[in-house]
C-alpha positions in Angstrom: -0.1 0.1 -0.1 2.8 2.2 0.8 4.4 1.6 -2.7 1.0 2.3 -4.4 0.9 5.9 -2.4 4.6 6.6 -3.4 3.8 6.1 -7.0 0.8 8.1 -7.0 2.6 10.8 -5.2 5.4 10.9 -7.9 2.9 10.7 -10.7 1.1 13.5 -9.2 4.3 15.8 -8.8 5.6 14.9 -12.2 2.0 15.9 -13.7 2.1 19.3 -12.1 5.6 20.0 -13.1 4.7 19.1 -16.5 1.5 21.2 -16.5 3.6 24.2 -15.3 6.2 23.9 -17.7 3.5 23.9 -20.6 1.9 26.9 -19.4 4.9 28.7 -19.0 6.1 27.6 -22.9 2.5 28.7 -23.9 3.2 32.3 -21.9 6.4 32.9 -23.7 4.9 31.9 -27.3 2.0 34.3 -26.6 4.1 37.2 -26.2 3.6 39.6 -29.1 6.4 39.9 -31.4 7.6 43.3 -32.1 5.6 44.6 -35.3 7.7 45.1 -38.5 8.9 48.6 -39.0 7.1 50.5 -42.0 9.4 51.7 -44.9 10.2 55.2 -44.5 7.5 56.3 -47.3 5.0 54.7 -45.0 6.1 56.3 -41.7 3.5 58.8 -40.3 5.0 62.5 -40.5 6.8 64.0 -37.3 4.1 66.3 -36.5 1.6 63.2 -36.0 3.0 62.6 -32.6 0.0 60.8 -30.5 -2.3 60.2 -33.6 -4.6 58.8 -33.8 -6.1 59.9 -30.6 -6.8 57.6 -27.8 -9.5 57.6 -25.2 -12.7 59.4 -25.5 -11.3 61.4 -28.6 -11.0 58.2 -30.6 -14.8 57.6 -30.9 -14.9 61.4 -32.1 -12.1 60.6 -34.8 -13.9 57.6 -35.9 -17.4 59.3 -36.2 -16.0 62.2 -38.0 -14.2 59.8 -40.3 -17.6 58.1 -41.1 -19.4 61.4 -41.5 -16.6 62.5 -44.3 -16.8 58.9 -46.0 -20.6 59.2 -46.1 -20.5 62.8 -47.5 -17.8 62.0 -50.0 -19.9 58.7 -51.1 -23.1 60.6 -51.4 -21.9 63.5 -53.6 -22.8 61.8 -57.0 -25.8 60.3 -55.9 -28.2 63.6 -55.4 -31.7 62.9 -56.1 
């Protein structure tokens, strides 16, 4: 009986160590890689610091963009 208990304990410890190692490996793989740098022609201008806006200003930024796009697309379809 003591041998069986020892085997179960060793198996449990091995399983816990194996699961921890797999989780650690998954966490290391899940780290996002650095995004590739854009070519110089595609970089934003130096005056575009903090653009697009974040926080509450982002919603206004997107809404204004959709409004401008809607106005542009409806120019030719006047009834």
